[in-house]
N, C-alpha and C positions, 0 to 999 in steps of 0.2 A: 245119797248126794249130800255133800257137806258144803257149807259156805265158808270160803277162806276169810271173810271179814270178821266172822265170829271168833276165829282162833287168835287174832292179833290182840295184844293188850291195848287197852284204852289209856291214853296218857291222862294224868291228873290235870284238872283245870288249874290255870295260873291263879295265884292269890290276887285278890282285888287290891288295886292300888288306892290307897287312901291318903289324904292330906295329913300331915303330921299335926296340924293345929285344928283339925276338924272337931275334935271332942274337947278341946281345951276350954278352960274357964274364960280366957281372953276372947275367944271366938264367940262364946255365948253372951258375954257382957257387951260385945260390940253389937250383936243382934238385938239385945234389949235396948241399947241406946238408940239405934236407928228406928226401932218400932215405936218407942216413946216419942222420939223426935217427930215422926210422921203423924202420930196421933195428936200431938200438941199442935203442930202446924195445921193439920186438917181441921181440928176443932176451931182454931182461930179463924181460918178461912170461912168456915160455916157460920160462925158468929158474926163475922164482918158482913157476910152476905145477908144474914137476917137483919142486921142493923141497917143495911142499905135499903132493904124492903120496908122497914118501918119508917125510915127517913122519907123515902119516895111516897109512901102511903100517907104520911103526915102532911106532905106538901102538895098533895093531889088537889086539883080543882074539884070542889064539891058543888 
């Protein structure tokens, strides 16, 4: 008893579609820019929050 599905050729998988600029230097530079931007902005928000805590602590009724 043979299986007909084994006798048929299997089609090759389609090549993966990739963006033309996915590996370009411009794409990587943009990623570095956004990462640095968020780190800098996040650091400033953290420092502003800590300054606010010191300000509130300094003006607390003791």
